MARLOKOL-749258 format. One line per field, with one value per residue (C-alpha): residue in three letters; z, x, y. Coordinates in steps of 0.2 Angstrom, whole numbers, plus 5000, padded with zeros to 4 digits. Example, Ala and Ser with C-alpha at 12.3 -4.5 7.8 and 13.67 -1.06 7.14 Angstrom:
// MARLOKOL-749258
residu [ALA,SER] .
w [5039,5036] .
u [5062,5068] .
v [4978,4995] .
***
This chain:
// MARLOKOL-749258
residu [MET,SER,ILE,SER,THR,ALA,LEU,GLN,ARG,THR,PRO,ILE,GLY,GLU,ARG,LEU,VAL,GLY,ILE,VAL,PRO,ASP,ALA,GLU,ARG,PHE,VAL,ALA,GLU,THR,ILE,ILE,GLU,ASP,ILE,GLU,ASN,LEU,LYS,ARG,GLU,HIS,ASN,ALA,VAL,VAL,LEU,ALA,HIS,ASN,TYR,MET,THR,ALA,ASP,ILE,PHE,HIS,GLY,VAL,ALA,ASP,LEU,ARG,GLY,ASP,SER,LEU,ALA,LEU,ALA,HIS,MET,ALA,ALA,THR,THR,GLU,ALA,ASP,VAL,ILE,VAL,LEU,ALA,GLY,VAL,HIS,PHE,MET,ALA,GLU,THR,ALA,LYS,ILE,LEU,ASN,PRO,ASP,LYS,THR,VAL,LEU,ILE,PRO,ASP,PRO,GLY,ALA,GLY,CYS,SER,LEU,ALA,ASP,SER,ILE,THR,PRO,ALA,ASP,VAL,ARG,ALA,LEU,LYS,ASN,ARG,TYR,PRO,GLY,VAL,PRO,VAL,VAL,THR,TYR,VAL,ASN,THR,SER,ALA,GLU,VAL,LYS,ALA,GLU,SER,ASP,ILE,CYS,CYS,THR,SER,GLY,ASN,ALA,LEU,ARG,VAL,VAL,GLU,SER,LEU,GLU,SER,PRO,ARG,VAL,ILE,PHE,LEU,PRO,ASP,ARG,TYR,LEU,GLY,ALA,TRP,VAL,ALA,SER,GLN,THR,THR,LYS,GLU,ILE,ILE,LEU,TRP,ASP,GLY,SER,CYS,MET,VAL,HIS,GLU,ARG,PHE,THR,ALA,ALA,GLU,LEU,ARG,ASP,TYR,ARG,SER,GLU,TYR,GLN,GLY,ILE,ARG,VAL,ILE,ALA,HIS,PRO,GLU,CYS,PRO,PRO,ASP,VAL,LEU,ASP,GLU,ALA,ASP,TYR,VAL,GLY,SER,THR,ALA,GLY,MET,ILE,GLU,TRP,VAL,ARG,ALA,GLU,ALA,PRO,THR,LYS,VAL,VAL,MET,VAL,THR,GLU,CYS,SER,MET,ALA,ALA,ASN,LEU,ALA,VAL,ASN,ALA,PRO,ASN,THR,GLU,PHE,ILE,GLN,PRO,CYS,ASN,LEU,CYS,PRO,TYR,MET,LYS,MET,ILE,THR,LEU,GLU,ASN,ILE,ARG,THR,ALA,LEU,GLN,THR,MET,THR,THR,GLU,VAL,VAL,VAL,ASP,PRO,ASP,THR,SER,ARG,ARG,ALA,ARG,GLN,ALA,VAL,ASP,ARG,MET,LEU,ALA,VAL,PRO,LEU,THR] .
w [4997,4980,4978,4962,4944,4931,4918,4902,4889,4877,4864,4871,4860,4868,4886,4891,4878,4887,4903,4901,4889,4872,4873,4889,4881,4866,4877,4889,4875,4871,4889,4891,4876,4883,4900,4892,4883,4899,4908,4895,4896,4915,4918,4928,4935,4940,4956,4958,4973,4970,4973,4958,4944,4930,4917,4929,4935,4918,4908,4915,4931,4929,4947,4956,4973,4991,5004,5008,4990,4985,5000,4993,4975,4981,4990,4974,4959,4948,4941,4944,4947,4956,4953,4967,4961,4978,4994,5002,5016,5002,4993,5009,5012,4994,4998,5014,5005,4991,4998,4983,4970,4965,4971,4965,4970,4957,4970,4986,4994,4992,5011,5022,5036,5045,5044,5050,5066,5075,5078,5083,5100,5102,5100,5112,5125,5123,5125,5141,5147,5143,5145,5136,5126,5108,5095,5080,5067,5052,5036,5034,5044,5042,5041,5058,5066,5059,5066,5083,5081,5083,5068,5054,5047,5034,5034,5025,5038,5054,5063,5058,5064,5081,5083,5078,5094,5110,5121,5128,5126,5110,5106,5089,5080,5073,5066,5080,5069,5061,5079,5086,5072,5076,5094,5090,5082,5095,5113,5115,5124,5110,5116,5103,5097,5091,5073,5058,5039,5032,5019,5028,5044,5033,5030,5041,5045,5041,5023,5021,5027,5014,5000,5006,5005,4988,4980,4984,4987,4987,4996,5006,5008,5019,5023,5042,5043,5044,5060,5070,5066,5047,5049,5058,5043,5031,5023,5022,5030,5023,5015,4997,4991,5001,4994,4976,4980,4988,4973,4961,4972,4976,4959,4967,4956,4965,4978,4987,4991,5007,5003,4991,4976,4962,4968,4963,4946,4943,4949,4938,4922,4926,4934,4920,4928,4944,4946,4958,4968,4972,4987,4980,4994,4986,4994,4989,4992,4981,4967,4968,4957,4939,4922,4919,4935,4933,4916,4923,4937,4924,4913,4928,4940,4953,4967,4974,4991,5003,5020,5034,5034,5053,5052,5036,5045,5060,5050,5039,5054,5057,5039,5037,5052,5044,5027,5036,5043,5031,5019,5024] .
u [4984,4979,4969,4974,4977,4968,4978,4980,4971,4986,4988,4994,5009,5015,5011,5028,5039,5055,5048,5053,5066,5060,5061,5050,5038,5035,5030,5020,5010,5001,4997,4991,4979,4972,4969,4961,4949,4945,4942,4929,4921,4919,4917,4932,4945,4963,4968,4987,4997,5012,5024,5018,5031,5031,5023,5007,5008,5009,5002,4986,4982,4965,4968,4984,4989,4994,4983,4972,4970,4965,4953,4944,4944,4937,4923,4918,4921,4906,4915,4907,4924,4940,4957,4968,4986,4993,4994,4980,4975,4972,4960,4951,4948,4941,4929,4924,4920,4911,4902,4892,4906,4918,4936,4950,4968,4980,4990,4982,4999,5003,5003,5012,5024,5017,4999,5006,5013,4996,4981,4963,4967,4981,4970,4957,4971,4976,4958,4957,4973,4969,4950,4941,4957,4953,4962,4969,4974,4985,4976,4991,4981,4969,4950,4949,4961,4951,4935,4942,4947,4939,4946,4959,4972,4986,5003,4995,4982,4988,4992,4975,4966,4974,4971,4953,4950,4945,4955,4972,4978,4978,4982,4991,4993,5004,5019,5030,5039,5024,5017,5033,5033,5015,5019,5033,5020,5006,5004,4993,5001,5003,5003,5013,5013,5030,5026,5036,5038,5051,5056,5057,5065,5080,5085,5099,5104,5122,5116,5108,5123,5133,5121,5123,5142,5142,5129,5132,5115,5104,5088,5082,5063,5057,5042,5037,5037,5056,5066,5067,5086,5082,5068,5080,5091,5077,5073,5054,5044,5028,5017,5020,5007,5015,5032,5025,5018,5034,5044,5032,5032,5051,5058,5074,5089,5093,5083,5083,5066,5068,5054,5050,5061,5047,5040,5055,5055,5037,5038,5054,5043,5034,5049,5062,5073,5075,5088,5082,5095,5087,5091,5083,5073,5060,5044,5043,5024,5021,5032,5020,5008,5012,5004,5002,4992,4982,4977,4973,4963,4952,4951,4946,4939,4950,4956,4940,4942,4929,4927,4915,4899,4900,4919,4916,4902,4913,4929,4919,4914,4933,4937,4922,4927,4945,4937,4927,4942,4946,4961,4968] .
v [5070,5065,5048,5040,5042,5032,5024,5034,5024,5024,5011,4994,4994,5011,5009,5001,5010,5016,5008,4990,4982,4979,4960,4960,4973,4962,4948,4959,4967,4951,4947,4965,4964,4948,4956,4972,4960,4950,4967,4972,4955,4954,4973,4972,4984,4981,4991,4991,4996,5007,4993,4983,4980,4992,4980,4979,4997,5005,4991,4986,4996,5006,5014,5015,5021,5017,5007,5022,5027,5009,5008,5024,5017,5000,5009,5019,5008,5003,4988,4971,4963,4970,4962,4968,4969,4969,4958,4948,4961,4974,4962,4958,4977,4978,4964,4971,4987,4978,4963,4960,4962,4948,4952,4942,4941,4933,4924,4920,4917,4935,4939,4952,4949,4964,4957,4940,4948,4950,4939,4943,4935,4947,4962,4955,4952,4970,4977,4967,4974,4992,4993,5007,5012,5013,5002,5010,4996,4999,4992,4980,4967,4953,4956,4947,4959,4974,4967,4968,4986,5003,5011,5008,5019,5019,5027,5042,5046,5037,5054,5061,5046,5046,5064,5062,5051,5059,5047,5053,5035,5024,5006,5007,4990,4982,4992,4998,5009,5018,5019,5027,5039,5044,5045,5058,5069,5068,5072,5056,5041,5027,5009,4999,4981,4973,4971,4977,4976,4964,4977,4993,4987,4982,5000,5008,5025,5021,5016,5033,5042,5033,5039,5057,5054,5047,5058,5076,5085,5070,5071,5057,5053,5038,5028,5029,5010,5012,5012,5028,5031,5030,5042,5054,5054,5058,5075,5070,5056,5050,5037,5031,5044,5057,5053,5055,5072,5077,5073,5081,5097,5098,5091,5086,5082,5066,5057,5041,5033,5023,5010,4996,4997,4996,5012,5023,5014,5018,5036,5039,5037,5053,5062,5062,5077,5067,5054,5040,5031,5014,5004,4989,4981,4971,4964,4945,4945,4960,4951,4936,4946,4945,4950,4931,4927,4943,4936,4919,4927,4935,4919,4908,4920,4914,4916,4924,4933,4928,4936,4929,4940,4944,4947,4958,4968,4972,4976,4987,4998,5001,5004,5016,5026,5028,5033,5046,5055,5070,5067,5084] .
***
């Protein structure tokens, strides 16, 4: 899996041409110019998740990718300041990997329904119930939950992480759908938690069958956070990075990407020969990050992400173990 792509340093006035409407572009260009000046002033980088809106993704992001890619990038950046254009758990992960750097999240309210589905006390209770069974925790969780875990994973490496463990049983937290998908790919016993993503759980198999009926020859690719019947309808199941690579390799004429809506819009810019049919399920938390509050974050150096040192140390062990698992 490829890690990320650095933003091409095209002139500011050309970055969003053909990507956003002209009226929006003219407003955005002024803000982008401010952000670029502030990045130089603070030696800052903007890390943007694949679900960011096009003006952020194509306009100001220095490094872009899925949760696994952002974790790797956060661990290796030489910038003094990291602005995380994503949700709060991603900014926490960046801080855990860079305790001496300033990590900013433009809106501290940008949370995650999946991360909210489990607490540190829940993890401790599971460890008491299943003594000695390793805990694999999806990165879509709080730092405190990661600190109670043995190893983290993302959708891009979940199966590899599970297979890397010697134990025949694994506790997998918190996404029940991603865990069920992993369970279908391994001989290990997977103990699940009842968490889910508010975006991906809304998709249905009937919806995908309707797309196949309406668009002859359409290919369906889905994120493993979707329910099992949705995944059964898909031609390919994978992380956001995996879906990007699949589209590049297969170059389908028509495709429906069963994930957050902005990702298809962002990918379409570099895949002009593919028609993207977008079932537009938006993540309200991702959409809390805007060009305006990225600029404000750099102007005011807020909101800074702070993680308790002991929590950070324990969580980092789980994240570092994930990063040590080979990408392929």
